GUDO-492482 format. One line per field, with one value per residue (C-alpha): residue number from 1; x, y, z. Coordinates in nm, 4 decimals, decimal comma, padded with zeros to 6 digits. Layout:
! residues N
marmar (NUM;...)
X (X;...)
Y (Y;...)
Z (Z;...)
! end
This chain:
! residues 577
marmar (1;2;3;4;5;6;7;8;9;10;11;12;13;14;15;16;17;18;19;20;21;22;23;24;25;26;27;28;29;30;31;32;33;34;35;36;37;38;39;40;41;42;43;44;45;46;47;48;49;50;51;52;53;54;55;56;57;58;59;60;61;62;63;64;65;66;67;68;69;70;71;72;73;74;75;76;77;78;79;80;81;82;83;84;85;86;87;88;89;90;91;92;93;94;95;96;97;98;99;100;101;102;103;104;105;106;107;108;109;110;111;112;113;114;115;116;117;118;119;120;121;122;123;124;125;126;127;128;129;130;131;132;133;134;135;136;137;138;139;140;141;142;143;144;145;146;147;148;149;150;151;152;153;154;155;156;157;158;159;160;161;162;163;164;165;166;167;168;169;170;171;172;173;174;175;176;177;178;179;180;181;182;183;184;185;186;187;188;189;190;191;192;193;194;195;196;197;198;199;200;201;202;203;204;205;206;207;208;209;210;211;212;213;214;215;216;217;218;219;220;221;222;223;224;225;226;227;228;229;230;231;232;233;234;235;236;237;238;239;240;241;242;243;244;245;246;247;248;249;250;251;252;253;254;255;256;257;258;259;260;261;262;263;264;265;266;267;268;269;270;271;272;273;274;275;276;277;278;279;280;281;282;283;284;285;286;287;288;289;290;291;292;293;294;295;296;297;298;299;300;301;302;303;304;305;306;307;308;309;310;311;312;313;314;315;316;317;318;319;320;321;322;323;324;325;326;327;328;329;330;331;332;333;334;335;336;337;338;339;340;341;342;343;344;345;346;347;348;349;350;351;352;353;354;355;356;357;358;359;360;361;362;363;364;365;366;367;368;369;370;371;372;373;374;375;376;377;378;379;380;381;382;383;384;385;386;387;388;389;390;391;392;393;394;395;396;397;398;399;400;401;402;403;404;405;406;407;408;409;410;411;412;413;414;415;416;417;418;419;420;421;422;423;424;425;426;427;428;429;430;431;432;433;434;435;436;437;438;439;440;441;442;443;444;445;446;447;448;449;450;451;452;453;454;455;456;457;458;459;460;461;462;463;464;465;466;467;468;469;470;471;472;473;474;475;476;477;478;479;480;481;482;483;484;485;486;487;488;489;490;491;492;493;494;495;496;497;498;499;500;501;502;503;504;505;506;507;508;509;510;511;512;513;514;515;516;517;518;519;520;521;522;523;524;525;526;527;528;529;530;531;532;533;534;535;536;537;538;539;540;541;542;543;544;545;546;547;548;549;550;551;552;553;554;555;556;557;558;559;560;561;562;563;564;565;566;567;568;569;570;571;572;573;574;575;576;577)
X (11,6111;11,2802;11,2965;10,9826;10,9548;10,6996;10,4975;10,5445;10,3621;10,1405;10,2702;10,4877;10,8052;11,0929;11,3948;11,7716;11,9243;12,1189;12,2643;12,2947;12,5940;12,6274;12,9904;13,0333;13,3246;13,5329;13,5315;13,7533;13,7925;14,0766;14,1871;14,2275;14,4030;14,2124;13,8596;13,7585;13,8880;13,6773;13,4235;13,4636;13,4931;13,1573;12,9806;13,1495;13,0134;12,6349;12,6162;12,7264;12,4599;12,1792;12,2856;12,2400;11,9511;11,7425;11,8994;11,6938;11,3994;11,3711;11,3933;11,1441;10,9014;10,9437;10,9470;10,7375;10,5299;10,4883;10,3903;10,6970;10,9227;10,7976;10,9787;11,3377;11,2000;11,1832;11,5531;11,7174;11,5098;11,6983;12,0119;11,8703;11,7962;11,9627;11,9734;12,0909;12,4035;12,5284;12,4952;12,7684;12,9899;12,9318;13,0743;13,3520;13,4211;13,3891;13,5887;13,7998;13,7305;13,7633;13,4395;13,3222;13,3543;13,1193;12,8678;12,8822;12,8048;12,5362;12,3506;12,4200;12,2288;11,9561;11,9092;11,8905;11,6239;11,3946;11,4080;11,3521;10,9699;10,6693;10,4890;10,5751;10,5686;10,8361;11,0693;11,0474;11,1732;11,5061;11,5563;11,5485;11,7834;12,0532;12,0090;12,0504;12,3508;12,5542;12,4953;12,7164;12,9828;13,0338;13,0859;13,3089;13,4945;13,4628;13,3032;13,0580;12,8353;12,6804;12,5418;12,1569;11,9941;12,0929;12,0733;12,1158;11,7963;11,5235;11,5972;11,5020;11,7010;11,8349;11,9462;11,9981;11,7530;11,6857;11,6857;11,4570;11,7260;11,8208;11,4859;11,4298;11,7122;11,6947;11,6114;11,1710;11,1893;11,4034;11,3171;11,0687;11,0496;11,2710;11,4028;11,5729;11,6558;11,4975;11,1682;10,7992;10,5366;10,5612;10,8876;11,0100;11,0754;10,7536;10,5721;10,7765;10,7162;10,3449;10,3574;10,5741;10,2954;10,5904;10,6098;10,8410;10,9249;11,1155;11,2114;11,3700;11,6595;12,0176;11,8396;12,1755;12,4435;12,1850;12,1628;12,4747;12,4644;12,2697;12,0886;11,6944;11,4444;11,1195;10,9843;10,6221;10,4062;10,1251;10,2573;10,5631;10,8534;11,1655;11,2463;11,6402;11,7169;11,3637;11,3369;11,1980;10,8330;10,8563;10,9342;10,6546;10,4363;10,5457;10,4967;10,1247;10,0689;10,2134;09,9917;09,6492;09,7368;09,7935;09,4476;09,2831;09,4476;09,2880;08,9455;08,9632;09,0117;08,7087;08,5373;08,6142;08,3783;08,1487;07,9748;08,0011;07,6997;07,5701;07,4235;07,0814;07,1359;07,2842;07,4963;07,8354;08,1175;08,4584;08,6529;09,0387;09,2803;09,5287;09,7965;09,8663;09,6643;09,8987;09,7395;09,4157;09,5593;09,5589;09,2353;09,0610;09,2858;09,1195;08,7586;08,7260;08,4545;08,6196;08,8234;08,7699;09,0686;09,2543;09,6027;09,6467;09,9875;10,1274;10,1260;10,2643;10,5803;10,6687;10,7280;11,0029;10,7663;10,3811;10,1725;09,9619;09,6249;09,6751;09,8822;09,6293;09,3258;09,5158;09,5762;09,2756;09,0787;09,2722;09,1435;08,7676;08,7676;08,9509;08,6285;08,3625;08,1385;08,2019;08,2802;08,6208;08,6608;08,9293;09,0882;09,2118;09,5932;09,6894;10,0208;10,2361;10,3255;10,6005;10,4891;10,7272;10,7414;11,0672;10,8976;10,6275;10,8602;10,6872;10,7019;10,8909;10,6227;10,6519;10,3530;10,3181;09,9699;09,8071;09,9318;09,9608;09,8453;09,5849;09,2694;09,4277;09,6903;09,4919;09,2724;09,5810;09,7110;09,3981;09,5357;09,7136;09,3939;09,1664;09,4197;09,3455;08,9940;08,9231;09,1291;08,9129;08,5892;08,7100;08,7896;08,4594;08,2954;08,4339;08,2960;08,1934;08,4110;08,3316;08,5825;08,6597;08,8604;09,0978;09,1242;08,7841;08,7273;08,4001;08,1212;08,2547;08,5542;08,3291;08,1166;08,4488;08,5902;08,2163;08,2867;08,5817;08,5110;08,1622;08,3682;08,6142;08,2523;08,1611;08,4901;08,4614;08,1569;08,2369;08,5058;08,2274;08,4157;08,2075;08,2101;07,9903;07,7207;07,5856;07,9107;07,8684;08,1279;08,1805;08,4630;08,7441;08,6372;08,9909;08,9345;08,7380;08,5197;08,4269;08,3054;08,1324;07,9601;07,9082;07,5261;07,6290;07,8395;07,5998;07,4239;07,6524;07,7658;07,6780;07,9127;08,2094;08,4966;08,6112;09,0248;09,0695;09,4654;09,4746;09,1146;09,2066;09,5841;09,3889;09,1875;09,3468;09,6586;09,8876;10,2007;10,1483;10,4992;10,6243;10,8130;10,7330;10,3207;10,2437;10,0799;09,7991;09,7161;09,3989;09,1389;08,9189;08,9130;08,5230;08,6002;08,6925;08,4191;08,1932;08,3017;08,2184;07,8950;07,8196;07,9370;07,7541;07,4220;07,4371;07,5116;07,2083;06,9792;06,9665;06,8191;07,0959;07,4401;07,6435;07,9722;08,2618;08,6141;08,9497;09,2133;09,3922;09,0679;08,8706;09,0593;09,1522;08,9276;08,9187;08,7207;08,5222;08,2077;08,1931;08,1798;07,9464;07,7188;07,7353;07,6434;07,9756;07,8146;08,1395;08,5021;08,8235;09,1737;09,4438;09,3941;09,5171;09,3361;08,9769;08,9067;08,9736;08,7317;08,4558;08,4742;08,4470;08,1583;08,0226;08,0370;07,7794;07,4383;07,3546;07,1723;07,4528;07,7165;07,4779;07,4572;07,8118;07,8467;07,6468;07,8159;08,1179;08,0195;07,9499;08,2637;08,5332;08,8676;09,0031;09,1577;08,8219;08,6613;08,9493;08,8683;08,4920;08,5723;08,7959;08,5576;08,2496;08,5147;08,5528;08,2249;08,1127;08,3893;08,5687;08,8942;09,1235;09,5261)
Y (08,9688;09,1777;09,5382;09,7766;09,9417;10,0265;09,8322;09,9082;09,5329;09,3044;08,9171;08,7388;08,6232;08,3357;08,3384;08,3447;08,7328;08,8307;09,1832;09,4238;09,6407;09,8755;09,9977;10,2752;10,4978;10,8044;11,1004;11,3936;11,7252;11,7144;12,0004;11,9214;12,0960;11,9324;12,0318;11,8802;11,5284;11,5343;11,6220;11,3412;11,0957;11,2365;11,1605;10,8040;10,7459;10,9285;10,7156;10,3618;10,4819;10,5174;10,1762;10,0193;10,1430;10,0644;09,7226;09,7201;09,8778;09,5641;09,2811;09,5542;09,5113;09,1689;09,0720;09,3138;09,4712;09,8062;09,9991;09,9281;09,9386;10,3302;10,4461;10,3729;10,5298;10,8465;10,7532;10,7538;11,1167;11,2598;11,1725;11,3578;11,6844;11,9613;12,1047;11,7956;11,7193;12,0721;12,1574;11,9057;11,9685;12,3252;12,2550;12,0692;12,3651;12,6589;12,5095;12,2831;11,9921;11,5882;11,4385;11,2321;11,5484;11,7130;11,4309;11,3816;11,7594;11,8034;11,4649;11,5704;11,9415;11,7898;11,5187;11,7481;11,9391;11,6602;11,5284;11,8602;11,8907;11,8080;11,6115;11,2749;11,1830;11,4293;11,3500;10,9822;11,0637;11,1990;10,8596;10,8452;11,1056;10,9367;10,6048;10,8052;10,9598;10,6899;10,4751;10,7897;10,8046;10,4307;10,4621;10,7443;10,5271;10,1909;10,0404;09,7513;09,6751;09,3714;09,1367;09,0243;08,8813;08,5680;08,4072;08,0597;08,0378;08,1616;08,5419;08,8198;09,1043;09,3328;09,7063;10,0369;10,1219;09,9745;10,1987;10,1217;10,0094;09,7472;09,6082;09,5918;09,3731;09,1035;08,7545;08,7952;08,3705;08,3724;08,7302;08,6598;08,9898;09,3698;09,4487;09,7720;10,1006;10,3707;10,3950;10,4979;10,3613;10,5942;10,5316;10,3261;10,0454;10,0119;10,0498;09,7744;09,5659;09,6226;09,5249;09,2107;09,1329;09,0262;09,1291;09,4512;09,6391;09,9741;10,2431;09,9415;10,1943;09,9280;09,6168;09,5978;09,6325;09,3881;09,0980;08,9087;08,6557;08,3540;08,4956;08,3563;08,6222;08,6455;08,9903;09,0743;09,2712;09,2088;09,3845;09,5739;09,4022;09,1879;08,8807;08,8364;08,4084;08,3500;07,9883;07,6757;07,7779;08,1362;07,9748;07,7662;08,0369;08,2660;07,9798;07,9380;08,2345;08,2788;07,9637;08,1616;08,4902;08,3126;08,1816;08,4970;08,6400;08,3335;08,4111;08,7562;08,6751;08,5074;08,8775;08,9855;08,9937;09,0224;09,3883;09,5854;09,5216;09,4658;09,1637;09,3644;09,4795;09,8143;09,8519;10,0991;10,1706;10,0661;10,2415;10,3042;10,5762;10,6102;10,8163;10,6443;10,4530;10,1868;10,1583;10,0517;09,6543;09,6665;09,8069;09,5541;09,2645;09,3983;09,4164;09,7979;09,8964;10,2327;10,5204;10,7884;10,9705;11,0416;11,2020;11,4051;11,5540;11,2462;11,3161;11,6533;11,5410;11,2325;11,5240;11,7489;11,9720;12,0804;11,7847;11,9063;11,8702;11,5554;11,3788;11,4508;11,3189;10,9845;10,9467;10,9771;10,8332;10,5174;10,4933;10,5775;10,2912;10,0060;10,0549;10,0117;10,2296;10,2287;10,5809;10,7453;11,0168;11,2766;11,5174;11,8526;11,9421;11,9425;12,0907;12,4109;12,5307;12,2377;12,0017;12,1755;12,1335;12,2309;12,4142;12,6297;12,8524;12,9345;13,1230;12,9802;12,9856;13,0179;12,7531;12,5771;12,3858;12,7146;12,8693;12,8828;12,5402;12,3237;12,4855;12,8447;12,7755;12,7036;13,0223;13,1796;12,9933;12,9710;12,8358;12,5572;12,4532;12,4943;12,2508;11,9478;12,0577;12,0560;11,7296;11,5721;11,6735;11,4865;11,1720;11,1891;11,0874;10,7092;10,6496;10,7597;11,0335;11,2619;11,6213;11,6811;12,0273;12,0076;12,2501;12,4620;12,6769;12,7842;12,8172;13,0968;12,9194;12,6345;12,8606;13,0108;12,6837;12,5680;12,9014;12,8183;12,4128;12,6048;12,8267;12,5343;12,3227;12,5821;12,5921;12,2140;12,3236;12,5495;12,3089;12,0157;11,7941;11,5108;11,4926;11,4496;11,7077;11,5913;11,4847;11,5418;11,7877;11,7757;11,9163;11,7738;11,8595;11,8830;12,1916;12,2548;12,5605;12,3577;12,0615;12,3256;12,5290;12,1787;12,2665;12,5598;12,3960;12,1157;12,3426;12,3559;12,0219;11,6859;11,4757;11,4956;11,3492;11,3715;11,4011;11,3013;11,3801;11,7196;11,7203;11,6038;11,8473;12,1571;12,0749;11,9313;12,1630;11,8775;11,8839;11,4935;11,4571;11,6381;11,3709;11,6148;11,6408;11,3329;11,1685;11,4531;11,3157;11,0992;11,0324;10,8736;11,2687;11,3299;11,6450;11,4601;11,2105;11,5062;11,6899;11,3702;11,3688;11,7141;11,6661;11,3435;11,4869;11,8243;11,5907;11,3281;11,6030;11,6881;11,4271;11,2758;11,3905;11,1180;11,1561;10,9977;10,9288;10,9105;10,9900;10,7550;10,6944;10,5309;10,2155;10,2092;09,9009;10,0917;10,3324;10,1278;10,0097;10,4248;10,5631;10,2710;10,3712;10,7672;10,6767;10,7083;10,6005;10,5675;10,4426;10,5069;10,3967;10,1776;09,9084;09,6494;09,7934;09,6799;09,3145;09,3646;09,6818;09,4921;09,1668;09,4024;09,5609;09,2465;09,0916;09,3265;09,4754;09,8256;09,8585;09,7853;09,9702;10,2860;10,2011;10,2088;10,5216;10,7337;10,5758;10,6987;11,0222;11,0681;10,9180;11,2084;11,1036;10,9261;10,6348;10,5905;10,5628;10,3068;10,0376;10,0542;09,9644;09,6721;09,5954;09,6090;09,4160;09,1278;09,0808;09,0732;08,7951;09,0235;08,9501;09,2305;09,2305)
Z (13,8756;13,8007;13,5571;13,5502;13,1820;12,9353;12,7772;12,4120;12,2927;12,4499;12,5003;12,7256;12,5377;12,6581;12,4905;12,5596;12,5359;12,2499;12,3453;12,0593;12,1155;11,7914;11,7920;11,9141;11,6972;11,8268;11,6932;11,6460;11,4935;11,2428;11,0355;10,7314;10,4199;10,0916;10,2347;09,8438;09,9496;10,2914;10,0453;09,7863;10,0917;10,2356;09,8763;09,8704;10,1862;10,1212;09,7792;09,9715;10,2336;09,9602;09,8120;10,1634;10,2573;09,9488;09,9738;10,3457;10,2035;09,9528;10,2433;10,4913;10,2237;10,1087;10,4862;10,6829;10,3856;10,2279;10,5061;10,7302;10,4292;10,3608;10,6451;10,4501;10,1438;10,4556;10,5427;10,1852;10,1411;10,4598;10,2235;09,9014;10,1626;10,0493;10,4272;10,5697;10,3226;10,2431;10,6213;10,5945;10,3337;10,4742;10,7615;10,5986;10,3075;10,6090;10,9296;10,7249;10,9017;10,8350;10,6889;11,0039;11,2427;10,9863;10,9568;11,3454;11,4420;11,1765;11,2746;11,6580;11,5484;11,3404;11,5993;11,9204;11,7077;11,6365;11,9349;12,1769;11,9675;12,2022;11,9238;11,9901;11,5953;11,5369;11,8699;11,7231;11,4095;11,5727;11,5864;11,2077;11,2257;11,4275;11,1983;10,8950;11,0153;11,2024;10,9054;10,6778;10,9410;10,9659;10,5884;10,6144;10,8853;10,7146;11,0097;11,0248;11,2632;11,4243;11,2047;11,3328;11,0003;11,0590;11,4060;11,5221;11,7614;11,9398;12,0663;12,2984;12,1575;12,3803;12,3368;12,4114;12,1859;11,8006;11,4501;11,1943;11,0058;11,2944;11,2730;10,9295;10,8997;11,1645;11,1720;11,2159;11,2461;11,5540;11,7200;11,9785;12,1472;12,2106;12,5596;12,5011;12,8013;12,5892;12,4352;12,4245;12,3194;11,9998;11,9072;11,5904;11,8292;11,9608;11,6315;11,4685;11,7395;11,7172;11,3573;11,3843;11,7241;11,9206;12,2580;12,3972;12,6886;12,6741;12,8771;13,1147;13,2040;13,2312;13,0819;12,8776;13,2177;13,3648;13,0522;12,8827;12,5755;12,6270;12,9871;12,9980;12,9626;12,9649;12,8261;12,9679;12,7444;12,9642;13,2548;13,1251;13,3017;13,1867;13,4087;13,3816;13,4125;13,5926;13,8425;13,7111;13,9186;13,7482;13,4130;13,4427;13,5527;13,2556;12,9610;13,1047;13,0407;12,7019;12,6118;12,7455;12,6259;12,2200;12,3147;12,3830;12,0352;11,8648;12,0406;11,9335;11,5929;11,5589;11,5851;11,2635;11,0711;11,3769;11,4438;11,7782;11,9651;12,3078;12,4205;12,4403;12,0662;12,0888;11,8149;11,8013;11,4780;11,5521;11,3011;11,2564;11,3213;10,9691;10,8779;10,4989;10,2811;10,3700;10,7079;10,5751;10,5452;10,9482;10,9722;10,7789;10,9307;11,2956;11,1740;11,1519;10,9616;10,8162;10,9396;11,2060;11,1472;10,8906;10,9675;10,6161;10,7749;10,7473;10,3583;10,4444;10,6472;10,4346;10,0936;10,0191;09,9068;09,9804;09,8184;09,5085;09,4337;09,2456;09,4999;09,8199;09,5639;09,4916;09,8497;09,9926;09,7001;09,7454;10,0879;10,0198;09,7750;10,0248;10,2230;09,9918;10,1256;10,4680;10,6442;10,5873;10,8118;10,6666;10,9001;10,7154;10,7740;11,1319;11,1806;11,3078;11,6167;11,7024;11,3711;11,1288;10,7542;10,6016;10,2959;10,5177;10,7700;11,0808;11,3721;11,6978;11,9445;12,3185;12,3719;12,0911;12,1811;12,2526;11,9559;11,5513;11,4271;11,2191;11,1560;11,2713;11,0078;10,7307;10,7620;10,7215;10,4083;10,2270;09,9147;10,0558;10,2492;09,9497;09,7614;10,0521;10,0474;09,6840;09,6900;09,9655;09,7643;09,4328;09,6249;09,7985;09,4202;09,4835;09,8129;10,1468;10,2387;10,5931;10,6183;10,9618;11,0883;11,3835;11,6721;11,6269;11,9483;11,8356;11,6485;11,4350;11,3271;11,2037;10,9981;10,8226;10,7376;10,5944;10,3677;10,2444;10,1511;10,0043;09,7749;09,6575;09,5816;09,3849;09,2241;09,1134;08,9672;08,7446;08,6213;08,5845;08,8139;09,0140;09,4209;09,6798;09,6979;10,0185;10,2045;10,5735;10,7733;11,1518;11,3784;11,6729;12,0006;12,1392;12,3206;12,6486;12,4790;12,1799;12,4377;12,6776;12,3362;12,1734;12,1597;11,9732;11,7012;11,6860;11,4792;11,2128;11,1943;11,0956;11,3856;11,6693;11,7274;12,0349;12,0497;12,4008;12,3516;12,3884;12,5801;12,8712;12,8027;12,7650;13,0491;13,3153;13,2634;13,1666;12,9560;12,8974;12,7469;13,0702;13,3480;13,6682;13,6083;13,3748;13,6374;13,6529;13,2703;13,3338;13,0797;13,3370;13,5266;13,6285;13,4493;13,1231;13,1317;13,2232;12,9215;12,6784;12,8250;12,7510;12,3887;12,3096;12,4660;12,2111;11,9193;11,9681;12,0499;11,7046;11,4528;11,2402;11,4821;11,6163;11,8232;11,7739;11,9895;11,7934;12,0863;12,3029;12,5197;12,2521;12,2421;12,6337;12,7673;13,0392;12,9518;12,7199;12,9425;13,0444;12,6874;12,5445;12,8262;12,7299;12,4053;12,2183;11,8680;11,7104;11,8611;11,6723;11,7848;11,6412;11,4343;11,7270;11,9447;11,7858;11,8738;12,2258;12,2037;12,0617;12,2407;12,5367;12,3742;12,3323;12,6608;12,7788;12,7852;12,7106;13,0177;13,2302;13,0412;13,1372;13,4222;13,4945;13,3415;13,5626;13,8539;13,7187;13,6127;14,0460;14,1296;14,2998;14,1233;13,8264;14,0488;14,2116;13,8434;13,7716;14,0587;13,9922;13,6022;13,7151;13,9535;13,7186;13,4836;13,6914;13,7781;13,4494;13,3948;13,0933;12,9928;12,9151;12,8513)
! end
C-alpha cells in the first residue's frame, strides 16, 4: 500500500512500524466544593511537569545537542508564564470546576490562538502549547503514556503527530524514520527529523489507521511517500535507492571545505539562515561561509520580557565571533501583525501581512529599535557584521532607518564604545515596489537580500498558507524571475553593491542554475541545503548558467521553466535528491 504525503526530511528508511498511540483521556466538567484543593492538585501537577521537562531537556542536550534541547527551556517557560498558569487557576476559582477541566479549557484556548496565526513559526508553536498542556493534564489525572525511550529493534515511528517531548525521549539509535498523519515542513517533527538526519514524511492523512505494529514500512523522504508491507521486489529497489542516497550524502560531505565556484571560475557565496547562536554549528558543518540572514525576532519570541541591549549584544557577538571574519547579516526585528509578543500589545489586523510589522513597527517603537541597533553596532567590533532592514517599500524608509542608525552611532561615540564605523547596511527586497525601484534604493545601501517568500506572496497575490490558492505560489513564475533580475542588475550597476537571496528559493535546487545565471552573488539558506546547492554550482559553467537563465526569462509559465531546468540538469548529469 502506498500513501502520499509531505517531504519533511530526505532519505530512505526501511524498518518495522511502531504505532505510537498516546493515551487519550476523557475530561468532563465537574463542579467542586473546594476550589483551593483543586488549585493544590494543579500546583502539584505543574511541579511534576516541570521536573519531567527538565529531565527531558538534560537527555535532549546529551543526545541531540544544545540547540534541540532549547525547546524544552521554552516548555518550562510556559509553565512559568503567569498568563497561562493564572488563566487555569482563574478557571478553577471563578467557575468552580475541577482542575483537569480547567487545564484542558485553557490549553485548547491557547492552542487555537496560536494555530490560527498565519506565520508558520507561530502556528507550529501551537503544538508546543498542546504538548505542555497535555503533560499537565496527564499529571493531574495520573496518566502514564507509552514509553519509546527504549526500543528492541530498528523502528519507523508511525503517529498522528509527534510532540517535542516525544522526539526528545525516543531511542535515537533505533528510530530510523517518521511517518505521521499531520504536519508540515515547518512543524517540530520536520525540524527534529532534519536535525537527526532521518527520513520523514508527514501529512499522510490516515497512516496510523493503515499500519499496525510490526508491519514493514518504507519512508521515502525523496518522493514524499510511505509504502506499507512492500513486495520483495519493491523492498530490493528501495534498498538500492537507500544505498545510492547514502553514497550521495558522503559525496556532498567531501565538498565541505571547497568553494562554491563554477567550472569556469565564477565564485559565489553560500551562507546560512539562522535564528539563534546555536544554529551556527549547522552552518559550519555544512560548509557555509557566513550568515545571510540572522532572524533576530527569535531572540524576542523566546523571552518573557523585552531583551535588553546587553542580552542582544551577547547573542550577536557570539554569532559574529564564531564566523571569524566571514559576513554575518543581522536583520532587524521583523515582527508585528500575526507575529505577537506578550509584552508588546498590538492591535488586531484584518490583513497582517500588509499591515503594521517589521520596519513599520520599529519606526513607532523607536526606543526598542535603537536598543537593537546599538547592540548590533557594539557586536560589530568583533567581526564582519552587516545590518539589514526588513519590509522596505521605498527609499524614504531606507533614509529614515539610516537616520536612526546614525543617531545610535553618535550615542556610542559619546560613550567611547567601539563599533565598526564602516558597517555595511542593506535591505530586504520582499515588496514589489522595492524591487521595481531597486535602482533608486541602490543609491542608499551596500547590498540587497531578496526575500522570495514574501516577494512571491505579494507579487502573485497568493496566501501560501491558504490550501485553496497555494498551487499558484510558484517562485519560478516569470514575474518573479524578472523581478529578481531587476534587483540584481540594479545592484551590479553600482560599484561595490551585491545581491543575495535569503528566501526558500535560494536553497531550491530547481532554482540554483537560474539564480546563478542571473548573477546572484550570495545564496542564503537552511544549513542542510548548502551541500547540494554547492554541488550544482560546481558542476556547471557560468556561461551555461547564463544561457539557462536567459532562456527561463523568455518562457511563459513557471511550469515551462521547471521542465526546462529539469531537462538541463539531466543533460548536465547533475544529481538532485
